[in-house]
Biopython code that builds the backbone (N, CA, C, O; Angstrom):
import numpy as np
from Bio.PDB.StructureBuilder import StructureBuilder

atoms = [
    (1, "MET", "N", (25.059, 6.428, -17.238)),
    (1, "MET", "CA", (23.937, 7.159, -17.804)),
    (1, "MET", "C", (24.489, 8.329, -18.596)),
    (1, "MET", "O", (25.246, 9.141, -18.063)),
    (2, "SER", "N", (24.129, 8.419, -19.824)),
    (2, "SER", "CA", (24.656, 9.481, -20.663)),
    (2, "SER", "C", (23.791, 10.730, -20.553)),
    (2, "SER", "O", (22.578, 10.655, -20.359)),
    (3, "ALA", "N", (24.437, 11.863, -20.681)),
    (3, "ALA", "CA", (23.706, 13.132, -20.634)),
    (3, "ALA", "C", (22.989, 13.345, -21.955)),
    (3, "ALA", "O", (23.460, 12.914, -23.008)),
    (4, "LYS", "N", (21.857, 14.007, -21.889)),
    (4, "LYS", "CA", (21.066, 14.284, -23.087)),
    (4, "LYS", "C", (20.838, 15.776, -23.188)),
    (4, "LYS", "O", (20.835, 16.490, -22.185)),
    (5, "THR", "N", (20.647, 16.239, -24.413)),
    (5, "THR", "CA", (20.318, 17.648, -24.577)),
    (5, "THR", "C", (18.914, 17.873, -24.044)),
    (5, "THR", "O", (18.114, 16.941, -23.958)),
    (6, "VAL", "N", (18.630, 19.080, -23.699)),
    (6, "VAL", "CA", (17.327, 19.416, -23.132)),
    (6, "VAL", "C", (16.243, 19.025, -24.128)),
    (6, "VAL", "O", (16.281, 19.443, -25.285)),
    (7, "PRO", "N", (15.259, 18.211, -23.676)),
    (7, "PRO", "CA", (14.219, 17.741, -24.592)),
    (7, "PRO", "C", (13.240, 18.841, -24.959)),
    (7, "PRO", "O", (13.047, 19.807, -24.221)),
    (8, "GLU", "N", (12.628, 18.663, -26.126)),
    (8, "GLU", "CA", (11.546, 19.563, -26.505)),
    (8, "GLU", "C", (10.307, 19.153, -25.733)),
    (8, "GLU", "O", (10.121, 17.971, -25.441)),
    (9, "SER", "N", (9.463, 20.108, -25.399)),
    (9, "SER", "CA", (8.248, 19.807, -24.650)),
    (9, "SER", "C", (7.293, 18.981, -25.501)),
    (9, "SER", "O", (7.114, 19.244, -26.690)),
    (10, "ARG", "N", (6.682, 17.976, -24.872)),
    (10, "ARG", "CA", (5.703, 17.137, -25.560)),
    (10, "ARG", "C", (4.331, 17.470, -25.013)),
    (10, "ARG", "O", (4.180, 17.595, -23.798)),
    (11, "PRO", "N", (3.316, 17.621, -25.865)),
    (11, "PRO", "CA", (1.987, 18.013, -25.400)),
    (11, "PRO", "C", (1.395, 17.041, -24.392)),
    (11, "PRO", "O", (0.703, 17.463, -23.465)),
    (12, "GLU", "N", (1.656, 15.739, -24.555)),
    (12, "GLU", "CA", (1.060, 14.770, -23.632)),
    (12, "GLU", "C", (1.750, 14.764, -22.270)),
    (12, "GLU", "O", (1.166, 14.310, -21.286)),
    (13, "HIS", "N", (2.983, 15.259, -22.200)),
    (13, "HIS", "CA", (3.719, 15.350, -20.945)),
    (13, "HIS", "C", (4.415, 16.703, -20.879)),
    (13, "HIS", "O", (5.630, 16.784, -21.058)),
    (14, "PRO", "N", (3.655, 17.763, -20.624)),
    (14, "PRO", "CA", (4.298, 19.073, -20.603)),
    (14, "PRO", "C", (5.367, 19.123, -19.513)),
    (14, "PRO", "O", (5.135, 18.688, -18.385)),
    (15, "GLU", "N", (6.504, 19.640, -19.848)),
    (15, "GLU", "CA", (7.572, 19.747, -18.864)),
    (15, "GLU", "C", (8.243, 21.096, -19.000)),
    (15, "GLU", "O", (8.233, 21.736, -20.052)),
    (16, "ARG", "N", (8.811, 21.486, -17.913)),
    (16, "ARG", "CA", (9.484, 22.776, -17.872)),
    (16, "ARG", "C", (10.953, 22.506, -17.616)),
    (16, "ARG", "O", (11.290, 21.584, -16.873)),
    (17, "VAL", "N", (11.817, 23.279, -18.205)),
    (17, "VAL", "CA", (13.255, 23.122, -18.023)),
    (17, "VAL", "C", (13.753, 24.250, -17.137)),
    (17, "VAL", "O", (13.475, 25.422, -17.388)),
    (18, "VAL", "N", (14.496, 23.883, -16.091)),
    (18, "VAL", "CA", (15.106, 24.884, -15.214)),
    (18, "VAL", "C", (16.592, 24.561, -15.078)),
    (18, "VAL", "O", (16.999, 23.401, -15.137)),
    (19, "LYS", "N", (17.371, 25.587, -14.899)),
    (19, "LYS", "CA", (18.814, 25.420, -14.695)),
    (19, "LYS", "C", (19.072, 24.972, -13.254)),
    (19, "LYS", "O", (18.226, 25.157, -12.379)),
    (20, "VAL", "N", (20.222, 24.395, -13.020)),
    (20, "VAL", "CA", (20.578, 23.876, -11.697)),
    (20, "VAL", "C", (20.445, 24.954, -10.628)),
    (20, "VAL", "O", (19.882, 24.695, -9.564)),
    (21, "GLN", "N", (20.946, 26.144, -10.888)),
    (21, "GLN", "CA", (20.892, 27.214, -9.883)),
    (21, "GLN", "C", (19.455, 27.538, -9.496)),
    (21, "GLN", "O", (19.154, 27.706, -8.314)),
    (22, "GLU", "N", (18.562, 27.626, -10.486)),
    (22, "GLU", "CA", (17.152, 27.900, -10.184)),
    (22, "GLU", "C", (16.549, 26.753, -9.373)),
    (22, "GLU", "O", (15.776, 26.989, -8.445)),
    (23, "ALA", "N", (16.896, 25.527, -9.717)),
    (23, "ALA", "CA", (16.372, 24.374, -8.980)),
    (23, "ALA", "C", (16.830, 24.410, -7.526)),
    (23, "ALA", "O", (16.066, 24.065, -6.625)),
    (24, "LYS", "N", (18.068, 24.827, -7.296)),
    (24, "LYS", "CA", (18.583, 24.905, -5.929)),
    (24, "LYS", "C", (17.840, 25.958, -5.110)),
    (24, "LYS", "O", (17.538, 25.734, -3.938)),
    (25, "THR", "N", (17.548, 27.097, -5.719)),
    (25, "THR", "CA", (16.920, 28.178, -4.963)),
    (25, "THR", "C", (15.407, 28.028, -4.856)),
    (25, "THR", "O", (14.796, 28.600, -3.954)),
    (26, "ARG", "N", (14.789, 27.263, -5.769)),
    (26, "ARG", "CA", (13.326, 27.155, -5.783)),
    (26, "ARG", "C", (12.826, 25.723, -5.608)),
    (26, "ARG", "O", (11.733, 25.395, -6.070)),
    (27, "LEU", "N", (13.602, 24.870, -4.955)),
    (27, "LEU", "CA", (13.243, 23.457, -4.862)),
    (27, "LEU", "C", (11.849, 23.240, -4.284)),
    (27, "LEU", "O", (11.088, 22.436, -4.822)),
    (28, "SER", "N", (11.497, 23.926, -3.215)),
    (28, "SER", "CA", (10.178, 23.728, -2.602)),
    (28, "SER", "C", (9.045, 24.044, -3.571)),
    (28, "SER", "O", (8.078, 23.288, -3.662)),
    (29, "SER", "N", (9.158, 25.156, -4.296)),
    (29, "SER", "CA", (8.081, 25.495, -5.234)),
    (29, "SER", "C", (8.067, 24.534, -6.424)),
    (29, "SER", "O", (6.998, 24.228, -6.952)),
    (30, "LEU", "N", (9.226, 24.061, -6.849)),
    (30, "LEU", "CA", (9.265, 23.076, -7.936)),
    (30, "LEU", "C", (8.600, 21.771, -7.501)),
    (30, "LEU", "O", (7.884, 21.147, -8.284)),
    (31, "LEU", "N", (8.833, 21.363, -6.266)),
    (31, "LEU", "CA", (8.196, 20.144, -5.758)),
    (31, "LEU", "C", (6.680, 20.296, -5.705)),
    (31, "LEU", "O", (5.950, 19.343, -5.980)),
    (32, "ARG", "N", (6.198, 21.497, -5.350)),
    (32, "ARG", "CA", (4.745, 21.720, -5.361)),
    (32, "ARG", "C", (4.185, 21.563, -6.775)),
    (32, "ARG", "O", (3.107, 20.998, -6.960)),
    (33, "GLU", "N", (4.914, 22.060, -7.764)),
    (33, "GLU", "CA", (4.476, 21.893, -9.156)),
    (33, "GLU", "C", (4.431, 20.416, -9.541)),
    (33, "GLU", "O", (3.490, 19.963, -10.193)),
    (34, "VAL", "N", (5.442, 19.685, -9.136)),
    (34, "VAL", "CA", (5.506, 18.256, -9.454)),
    (34, "VAL", "C", (4.348, 17.514, -8.788)),
    (34, "VAL", "O", (3.789, 16.586, -9.372)),
    (35, "GLU", "N", (3.990, 17.915, -7.581)),
    (35, "GLU", "CA", (2.872, 17.269, -6.874)),
    (35, "GLU", "C", (1.555, 17.434, -7.627)),
    (35, "GLU", "O", (0.642, 16.624, -7.462)),
    (36, "THR", "N", (1.450, 18.467, -8.446)),
    (36, "THR", "CA", (0.220, 18.668, -9.219)),
    (36, "THR", "C", (0.267, 17.968, -10.574)),
    (36, "THR", "O", (-0.666, 18.089, -11.369)),
    (37, "GLY", "N", (1.355, 17.235, -10.840)),
    (37, "GLY", "CA", (1.444, 16.464, -12.077)),
    (37, "GLY", "C", (2.435, 16.983, -13.093)),
    (37, "GLY", "O", (2.639, 16.353, -14.131)),
    (38, "SER", "N", (3.056, 18.116, -12.821)),
    (38, "SER", "CA", (4.041, 18.660, -13.763)),
    (38, "SER", "C", (5.318, 17.831, -13.741)),
    (38, "SER", "O", (5.628, 17.161, -12.757)),
    (39, "GLU", "N", (6.046, 17.892, -14.840)),
    (39, "GLU", "CA", (7.370, 17.289, -14.912)),
    (39, "GLU", "C", (8.358, 18.414, -15.147)),
    (39, "GLU", "O", (8.110, 19.311, -15.953)),
    (40, "ILE", "N", (9.479, 18.368, -14.443)),
    (40, "ILE", "CA", (10.470, 19.429, -14.553)),
    (40, "ILE", "C", (11.820, 18.803, -14.861)),
    (40, "ILE", "O", (12.260, 17.878, -14.178)),
    (41, "VAL", "N", (12.469, 19.315, -15.894)),
    (41, "VAL", "CA", (13.802, 18.857, -16.264)),
    (41, "VAL", "C", (14.803, 19.852, -15.700)),
    (41, "VAL", "O", (14.641, 21.063, -15.847)),
    (42, "ILE", "N", (15.837, 19.331, -15.054)),
    (42, "ILE", "CA", (16.906, 20.183, -14.534)),
    (42, "ILE", "C", (18.086, 20.045, -15.487)),
    (42, "ILE", "O", (18.521, 18.941, -15.813)),
    (43, "SER", "N", (18.597, 21.205, -15.928)),
    (43, "SER", "CA", (19.687, 21.172, -16.907)),
    (43, "SER", "C", (20.914, 21.903, -16.395)),
    (43, "SER", "O", (20.841, 22.817, -15.573)),
    (44, "ARG", "N", (22.028, 21.462, -16.912)),
    (44, "ARG", "CA", (23.298, 22.156, -16.696)),
    (44, "ARG", "C", (23.689, 22.667, -18.076)),
    (44, "ARG", "O", (24.158, 21.903, -18.920)),
    (45, "GLY", "N", (23.494, 23.948, -18.298)),
    (45, "GLY", "CA", (23.678, 24.494, -19.640)),
    (45, "GLY", "C", (22.572, 23.966, -20.537)),
    (45, "GLY", "O", (21.393, 24.094, -20.207)),
    (46, "SER", "N", (22.937, 23.375, -21.665)),
    (46, "SER", "CA", (21.927, 22.815, -22.566)),
    (46, "SER", "C", (21.824, 21.299, -22.423)),
    (46, "SER", "O", (21.241, 20.628, -23.274)),
    (47, "THR", "N", (22.395, 20.762, -21.337)),
    (47, "THR", "CA", (22.374, 19.317, -21.121)),
    (47, "THR", "C", (21.421, 18.962, -19.995)),
    (47, "THR", "O", (21.574, 19.439, -18.870)),
    (48, "ALA", "N", (20.436, 18.125, -20.295)),
    (48, "ALA", "CA", (19.498, 17.663, -19.269)),
    (48, "ALA", "C", (20.228, 16.687, -18.354)),
    (48, "ALA", "O", (20.883, 15.757, -18.823)),
    (49, "VAL", "N", (20.110, 16.905, -17.038)),
    (49, "VAL", "CA", (20.803, 16.021, -16.095)),
    (49, "VAL", "C", (19.854, 15.299, -15.153)),
    (49, "VAL", "O", (20.230, 14.282, -14.570)),
    (50, "ALA", "N", (18.632, 15.798, -14.989)),
    (50, "ALA", "CA", (17.682, 15.149, -14.073)),
    (50, "ALA", "C", (16.266, 15.533, -14.459)),
    (50, "ALA", "O", (16.028, 16.526, -15.146)),
    (51, "ARG", "N", (15.332, 14.710, -13.993)),
    (51, "ARG", "CA", (13.918, 14.986, -14.247)),
    (51, "ARG", "C", (13.167, 14.804, -12.926)),
    (51, "ARG", "O", (13.307, 13.775, -12.265)),
    (52, "LEU", "N", (12.374, 15.802, -12.547)),
    (52, "LEU", "CA", (11.505, 15.692, -11.378)),
    (52, "LEU", "C", (10.134, 15.269, -11.874)),
    (52, "LEU", "O", (9.527, 15.959, -12.693)),
    (53, "VAL", "N", (9.644, 14.141, -11.382)),
    (53, "VAL", "CA", (8.325, 13.635, -11.775)),
    (53, "VAL", "C", (7.590, 13.198, -10.523)),
    (53, "VAL", "O", (8.229, 12.878, -9.521)),
    (54, "PRO", "N", (6.254, 13.174, -10.552)),
    (54, "PRO", "CA", (5.508, 12.675, -9.402)),
    (54, "PRO", "C", (5.883, 11.220, -9.126)),
    (54, "PRO", "O", (6.156, 10.457, -10.052)),
    (55, "VAL", "N", (5.894, 10.846, -7.861)),
    (55, "VAL", "CA", (6.251, 9.479, -7.474)),
    (55, "VAL", "C", (5.333, 8.471, -8.134)),
    (55, "VAL", "O", (5.794, 7.408, -8.550)),
    (56, "ASP", "N", (4.052, 8.771, -8.242)),
    (56, "ASP", "CA", (3.102, 7.820, -8.806)),
    (56, "ASP", "C", (2.914, 7.998, -10.311)),
    (56, "ASP", "O", (1.914, 7.543, -10.869)),
    (57, "ALA", "N", (3.864, 8.653, -10.969)),
    (57, "ALA", "CA", (3.756, 8.842, -12.419)),
    (57, "ALA", "C", (3.890, 7.498, -13.120)),
    (57, "ALA", "O", (4.711, 6.672, -12.722)),
    (58, "PRO", "N", (3.092, 7.269, -14.159)),
    (58, "PRO", "CA", (3.226, 6.010, -14.893)),
    (58, "PRO", "C", (4.582, 5.952, -15.586)),
    (58, "PRO", "O", (5.092, 6.978, -16.038)),
    (59, "PRO", "N", (5.164, 4.773, -15.671)),
    (59, "PRO", "CA", (6.465, 4.676, -16.327)),
    (59, "PRO", "C", (6.372, 5.068, -17.798)),
    (59, "PRO", "O", (5.351, 4.841, -18.448)),
    (60, "GLN", "N", (7.435, 5.650, -18.309)),
    (60, "GLN", "CA", (7.464, 6.054, -19.711)),
    (60, "GLN", "C", (8.077, 4.932, -20.534)),
    (60, "GLN", "O", (9.079, 4.335, -20.140)),
    (61, "GLY", "N", (7.479, 4.656, -21.662)),
    (61, "GLY", "CA", (8.032, 3.651, -22.556)),
    (61, "GLY", "C", (7.899, 2.245, -22.003)),
    (61, "GLY", "O", (7.137, 1.995, -21.069)),
    (62, "ASP", "N", (8.635, 1.352, -22.582)),
    (62, "ASP", "CA", (8.589, -0.051, -22.200)),
    (62, "ASP", "C", (9.610, -0.301, -21.101)),
    (62, "ASP", "O", (10.814, -0.289, -21.354)),
    (63, "ARG", "N", (9.139, -0.524, -19.899)),
    (63, "ARG", "CA", (10.030, -0.721, -18.763)),
    (63, "ARG", "C", (10.000, -2.157, -18.255)),
    (63, "ARG", "O", (10.200, -2.408, -17.067)),
    (64, "ARG", "N", (9.749, -3.101, -19.166)),
    (64, "ARG", "CA", (9.726, -4.491, -18.736)),
    (64, "ARG", "C", (11.110, -4.922, -18.286)),
    (64, "ARG", "O", (12.122, -4.432, -18.788)),
    (65, "ARG", "N", (11.141, -5.829, -17.349)),
    (65, "ARG", "CA", (12.394, -6.346, -16.837)),
    (65, "ARG", "C", (13.045, -7.229, -17.902)),
    (65, "ARG", "O", (12.366, -8.065, -18.498)),
    (66, "PRO", "N", (14.331, -7.064, -18.149)),
    (66, "PRO", "CA", (14.993, -7.888, -19.159)),
    (66, "PRO", "C", (15.066, -9.346, -18.736)),
    (66, "PRO", "O", (15.105, -9.662, -17.547)),
    (67, "MET", "N", (15.085, -10.226, -19.722)),
    (67, "MET", "CA", (15.188, -11.653, -19.435)),
    (67, "MET", "C", (16.452, -11.923, -18.625)),
    (67, "MET", "O", (17.508, -11.343, -18.877)),
    (68, "GLY", "N", (16.318, -12.811, -17.654)),
    (68, "GLY", "CA", (17.469, -13.202, -16.854)),
    (68, "GLY", "C", (17.829, -12.217, -15.769)),
    (68, "GLY", "O", (18.877, -12.353, -15.138)),
    (69, "PHE", "N", (16.988, -11.229, -15.538)),
    (69, "PHE", "CA", (17.301, -10.208, -14.542)),
    (69, "PHE", "C", (17.556, -10.816, -13.172)),
    (69, "PHE", "O", (18.504, -10.432, -12.486)),
    (70, "LEU", "N", (16.716, -11.764, -12.770)),
    (70, "LEU", "CA", (16.890, -12.390, -11.456)),
    (70, "LEU", "C", (17.697, -13.677, -11.530)),
    (70, "LEU", "O", (18.043, -14.252, -10.498)),
    (71, "ARG", "N", (17.995, -14.125, -12.718)),
    (71, "ARG", "CA", (18.775, -15.339, -12.928)),
    (71, "ARG", "C", (18.179, -16.527, -12.188)),
    (71, "ARG", "O", (18.900, -17.323, -11.586)),
    (72, "PHE", "N", (16.869, -16.638, -12.239)),
    (72, "PHE", "CA", (16.173, -17.749, -11.596)),
    (72, "PHE", "C", (16.369, -19.005, -12.424)),
    (72, "PHE", "O", (16.217, -18.984, -13.645)),
    (73, "GLN", "N", (16.706, -20.096, -11.758)),
    (73, "GLN", "CA", (16.893, -21.373, -12.432)),
    (73, "GLN", "C", (15.684, -22.251, -12.162)),
    (73, "GLN", "O", (15.325, -22.474, -11.006)),
    (74, "VAL", "N", (15.056, -22.748, -13.210)),
    (74, "VAL", "CA", (13.924, -23.661, -13.062)),
    (74, "VAL", "C", (14.502, -25.053, -12.848)),
    (74, "VAL", "O", (15.251, -25.545, -13.692)),
    (75, "PRO", "N", (14.161, -25.702, -11.721)),
    (75, "PRO", "CA", (14.709, -27.040, -11.471)),
    (75, "PRO", "C", (14.126, -28.059, -12.449)),
    (75, "PRO", "O", (13.009, -27.895, -12.939)),
    (76, "ASP", "N", (14.892, -29.108, -12.725)),
    (76, "ASP", "CA", (14.435, -30.159, -13.642)),
    (76, "ASP", "C", (13.143, -30.796, -13.162)),
    (76, "ASP", "O", (12.338, -31.235, -13.983)),
    (77, "THR", "N", (12.922, -30.857, -11.854)),
    (77, "THR", "CA", (11.709, -31.477, -11.314)),
    (77, "THR", "C", (10.454, -30.707, -11.710)),
    (77, "THR", "O", (9.353, -31.254, -11.650)),
    (78, "PHE", "N", (10.601, -29.457, -12.110)),
    (78, "PHE", "CA", (9.451, -28.657, -12.521)),
    (78, "PHE", "C", (8.716, -29.296, -13.695)),
    (78, "PHE", "O", (7.496, -29.178, -13.805)),
    (79, "PHE", "N", (9.449, -29.965, -14.562)),
    (79, "PHE", "CA", (8.872, -30.539, -15.775)),
    (79, "PHE", "C", (8.402, -31.980, -15.595)),
    (79, "PHE", "O", (7.864, -32.575, -16.529)),
    (80, "GLU", "N", (8.594, -32.537, -14.429)),
    (80, "GLU", "CA", (8.133, -33.904, -14.182)),
    (80, "GLU", "C", (6.619, -33.919, -14.015)),
    (80, "GLU", "O", (6.012, -32.923, -13.622)),
    (81, "GLU", "N", (6.025, -35.065, -14.320)),
    (81, "GLU", "CA", (4.579, -35.202, -14.164)),
    (81, "GLU", "C", (4.205, -35.121, -12.690)),
    (81, "GLU", "O", (4.937, -35.589, -11.818)),
    (82, "LEU", "N", (3.049, -34.515, -12.436)),
    (82, "LEU", "CA", (2.553, -34.413, -11.065)),
    (82, "LEU", "C", (1.901, -35.725, -10.661)),
    (82, "LEU", "O", (1.339, -36.426, -11.503)),
    (83, "PRO", "N", (1.972, -36.064, -9.365)),
    (83, "PRO", "CA", (1.269, -37.254, -8.883)),
    (83, "PRO", "C", (-0.240, -37.085, -9.097)),
    (83, "PRO", "O", (-0.745, -35.962, -9.088)),
    (84, "GLU", "N", (-0.948, -38.182, -9.286)),
    (84, "GLU", "CA", (-2.397, -38.158, -9.539)),
    (84, "GLU", "C", (-3.148, -37.368, -8.468)),
    (84, "GLU", "O", (-4.063, -36.607, -8.781)),
    (85, "GLU", "N", (-2.762, -37.550, -7.209)),
    (85, "GLU", "CA", (-3.446, -36.859, -6.107)),
    (85, "GLU", "C", (-3.343, -35.331, -6.271)),
    (85, "GLU", "O", (-4.320, -34.613, -6.057)),
    (86, "GLU", "N", (-2.174, -34.854, -6.646)),
    (86, "GLU", "CA", (-1.991, -33.413, -6.829)),
    (86, "GLU", "C", (-2.736, -32.912, -8.070)),
    (86, "GLU", "O", (-3.296, -31.816, -8.055)),
    (87, "LEU", "N", (-2.745, -33.706, -9.139)),
    (87, "LEU", "CA", (-3.509, -33.329, -10.331)),
    (87, "LEU", "C", (-4.984, -33.163, -10.002)),
    (87, "LEU", "O", (-5.621, -32.205, -10.440)),
    (88, "ARG", "N", (-5.526, -34.099, -9.229)),
    (88, "ARG", "CA", (-6.941, -34.008, -8.841)),
    (88, "ARG", "C", (-7.185, -32.749, -8.010)),
    (88, "ARG", "O", (-8.209, -32.086, -8.175)),
    (89, "ALA", "N", (-6.259, -32.420, -7.128)),
    (89, "ALA", "CA", (-6.413, -31.219, -6.297)),
    (89, "ALA", "C", (-6.429, -29.957, -7.169)),
    (89, "ALA", "O", (-7.227, -29.051, -6.927)),
    (90, "TRP", "N", (-5.561, -29.891, -8.172)),
    (90, "TRP", "CA", (-5.511, -28.740, -9.065)),
    (90, "TRP", "C", (-6.770, -28.641, -9.911)),
    (90, "TRP", "O", (-7.216, -27.542, -10.239)),
    (91, "GLU", "N", (-7.334, -29.768, -10.259)),
    (91, "GLU", "CA", (-8.521, -29.785, -11.101)),
    (91, "GLU", "C", (-9.809, -29.695, -10.292)),
    (91, "GLU", "O", (-10.900, -29.700, -10.863)),
    (92, "GLY", "N", (-9.692, -29.613, -8.972)),
    (92, "GLY", "CA", (-10.864, -29.464, -8.119)),
    (92, "GLY", "C", (-11.589, -30.757, -7.818)),
    (92, "GLY", "O", (-12.742, -30.732, -7.386)),
    (93, "ASP", "N", (-10.945, -31.878, -8.036)),
    (93, "ASP", "CA", (-11.564, -33.179, -7.771)),
    (93, "ASP", "C", (-11.022, -33.812, -6.497)),
    (93, "ASP", "O", (-11.161, -35.023, -6.324)),
    (94, "ALA", "N", (-10.423, -33.061, -5.616)),
    (94, "ALA", "CA", (-9.782, -33.643, -4.432)),
    (94, "ALA", "C", (-10.746, -34.189, -3.492)),
    (94, "ALA", "O", (-10.360, -34.713, -2.447)),
]
sb = StructureBuilder()
sb.init_structure("model")
sb.init_model(0)
sb.init_chain("A")
sb.init_seg("    ")
for serial, (resi, resn, name, xyz) in enumerate(atoms, 1):
    if name == "N":
        sb.init_residue(resn, " ", resi, " ")
    sb.init_atom(name, np.array(xyz, "f"), 0.0, 1.0, " ", f" {name:<3s}", serial, name[0])
structure = sb.get_structure()
């Protein structure tokens, strides 16, 4: 994971930037802020190193799983025709 410079605040996701030392001394109060929906970036100098966000925060951007993530193999039998009895069951004619 590469370090990023401290981001500019975005109106739709207001965030506050705090230095590591402040985060260490004020962690409890920062967590209370996060519980109310705030996002807090922790920086080391001018480099952002972490972000505190609510656990139930919606994911940012496109977080779809990449193709092949689970490396599931579809067996050849998947493409074979179903027996008539099973087709009728799927179609509600069982």
